[in-house]
N, C-alpha and C positions, 0 to 999 in steps of 0.2 A: 501361555508364556506371560508372565506377570513385564511392566514397565522397567524395572531394574534388571532382570535378565535381558530383555530385549537391548538396554543402552548398554548393555557389557559385553554380548555380543557382536553388536556395531563397533565397540570401542578398539574389539580384539582383532574384527576384520580389516580395519582402515590399515594398519601396517604393512598388510600383504598386497594391497591393491593399489599402492601409491605409484607412479611412474615417473618418479625421479626423486634424487639426494638431495640435489640443491635448493636452495632458498634465496628470493631475491624479493622482497615486497615492493620493491619498485617496478617492476617490469612483469608482464604476464609472463608465468615462466614453465606453462605447461604442466606443473605439478599436481595429477589432478587424481581420481580414484574411478576405477571401471568396475563393474559388478554390482555396485550399492543402488539401491531402488532410487537414491538421489545423488547422482556423481556430481561432482565436483572439478572443475577445468584447470583453476590454478589455484596456489598459493596452500594447496593442503598439506596440514601437518601431522604426523602423527601425534596420538592423544595417549601417551604410554606413562606420566609422572605425574602427581599432583603438587599441588593442591588444587582441587578442581572445584569450580565453582559452575553456577548454573542460575539464569535469571530469565523472566518471562518475558516475551516479546510478543508484539504486537504492530501490525502496519497500518498504515494511514495515509488518506490520501492528503496532501500539501498542496495548492495552488495547481490547479492541474492545467492553469492558463489557456483553457477552451471551456469545456463544458456546453451545457445546454441553453439555448435561448430563452428567455421567460418575457411572460410581460408584467405589467405592472401589480400584478394580483400573485405573482408567482406562478401563472402557469406555463406550462413547456410548451413552445412553439414549435409547430411544425415546419418541414423544410418549406411547405407553401405557404406559412407566414399566419396560420391560424392557431389559435390556442387548443391544445387536446385535451379533451374532457375528463376532468377528473386526475389528471397528471402535474403534480407541482413539485418543484425543486426547491433548493434552499444551499446556503453555505457551499462547500466545495465544488457543487456538480452546476452552479450556474457560471455562466460563460461571459466574457465581456468585461472582466471587472478589471484585472491586473494583467500589463503586456509584458514590462519588463523590469521586474523586481516588485516588491511590495513591502511597505511600513512595517515594522513589528508590531503585533497586537490585530491586525487588521482583519485576519483571518477569523476571529472572532466577533469581531464587529461585523463583518462579511457575513457569518452564521446568522448572529441576532438578527440584524437589519432584515436581510432575504427570508429568513425562518418566521420571521413575525408577519412579512409579505404573505407568503405563501400559506402558514396557519389561517390568516384572515380570508384571503381568496378562497381556501379549501372550506371553510365555514360558510363562507357567503354561496357558493355551488353548491352545499348541502342544503342551506336555507332555501335556495331558489329556486 
């Protein structure tokens, strides 16, 4: 089965698996699907007339407000407080940088700063 026929089959199956005819985008409405490989629990809508458009989408991590503890060379630090040999982190994986909000553009700066430090640390570990 090609992608187009798979899409058409999925679109045709949605109307018969909706669990409600009401729609309220401001509240969890229970308007979901059943029987699909990826069920939807709220705000499901029939897709039965165009125009249709598709856009590629990807996920990303932005400010985990947690992350891994690293030392000054970007080495990930274990729970016991020792650097884990050969394991480095930078960017959004580094914890302890932001706690309650962040200024615009700071994610790129954090990635550049900690990325350089981790790269330098990794190079030192390989050389030494």
